[in-house]
C-alpha positions as CSV (number, residue, x, y, z in Angstrom):
1,M,-2.2,62.4,-13.2
2,R,-2.0,61.8,-16.9
3,E,-0.6,58.8,-18.7
4,Q,0.6,58.8,-22.3
5,R,2.3,56.2,-24.4
6,L,5.0,57.7,-26.5
7,K,6.0,56.9,-30.0
8,R,9.7,56.5,-30.6
9,T,9.9,59.8,-32.5
10,S,7.7,61.9,-30.2
11,V,10.4,62.6,-27.6
12,T,13.6,64.2,-28.7
13,G,16.9,64.9,-27.0
14,H,17.7,61.4,-25.9
15,P,19.5,59.0,-28.2
16,T,17.6,55.8,-27.2
17,M,14.3,57.5,-27.9
18,T,14.9,58.7,-31.4
19,G,13.8,55.6,-33.3
20,R,17.1,53.8,-33.5
21,D,16.3,51.7,-30.5
22,K,13.3,49.6,-31.2
23,R,13.7,47.3,-28.3
24,Y,11.7,49.5,-25.8
25,E,8.3,51.1,-25.5
26,Y,7.8,54.3,-23.5
27,L,5.2,55.6,-21.1
28,S,5.1,59.2,-19.8
29,L,3.4,60.0,-16.5
30,T,2.7,63.7,-15.8
31,V,1.8,64.7,-12.3
32,G,0.3,68.1,-11.6
33,P,1.9,70.6,-9.2
34,R,-0.9,70.3,-6.6
35,E,-0.8,66.5,-6.4
36,K,1.1,64.8,-3.6
37,P,4.6,63.4,-4.5
38,A,3.7,60.2,-2.5
39,D,0.8,59.5,-4.9
40,A,3.1,59.9,-7.9
41,R,5.7,57.6,-6.2
42,T,3.0,55.0,-5.6
43,R,1.9,55.2,-9.2
44,V,5.4,54.8,-10.6
45,A,6.0,51.8,-8.2
46,E,2.8,50.1,-9.4
47,H,3.8,50.4,-13.0
48,A,7.3,49.1,-12.2
49,E,6.0,46.1,-10.2
50,Y,3.0,45.0,-12.2
51,G,3.7,46.3,-15.7
52,K,7.5,45.6,-15.8
53,W,8.2,49.2,-16.5
54,E,11.5,50.8,-15.4
55,L,12.1,54.5,-14.6
56,M,14.2,56.1,-17.3
57,R,13.9,59.8,-16.6
58,S,12.3,62.1,-14.1
59,A,12.0,65.9,-14.4
60,V,10.4,68.8,-12.6
61,L,8.8,71.2,-15.0
62,Y,8.7,75.0,-14.8
63,D,5.2,75.1,-13.4
64,G,6.0,72.6,-10.6
65,A,4.6,69.6,-12.4
66,R,6.6,66.4,-12.5
67,R,7.1,64.1,-15.5
68,F,8.3,60.5,-15.3
69,V,9.3,58.6,-18.4
70,L,9.2,54.9,-18.0
71,R,10.3,52.2,-20.5
72,R,10.0,48.5,-20.9
73,R,11.6,46.0,-23.2
74,I,9.4,44.7,-26.1
75,M,9.4,41.0,-26.2
76,R,9.6,39.7,-29.8
77,V,8.3,36.2,-30.3
78,D,8.8,34.2,-33.5
79,R,6.2,31.8,-34.6
80,T,7.1,28.2,-34.1
81,L,4.6,26.6,-36.5
């Protein structure tokens, strides 16, 4: 299983990921075709529960691999002092 943080301009084809929406950060999980789907499901659930990520897109690739794109809202905090 491979994890990769995505830049806003590295994934095309979806309007919220083209750089106009700076409220989210993205994480891509790629699961090989020989890995168990239950392991991938567990990994996505762990990211959702502990890292506050939400599943945005899932896809099955041509070679049988699975790709999950997760996103979470970036919390902007202003200085108070």
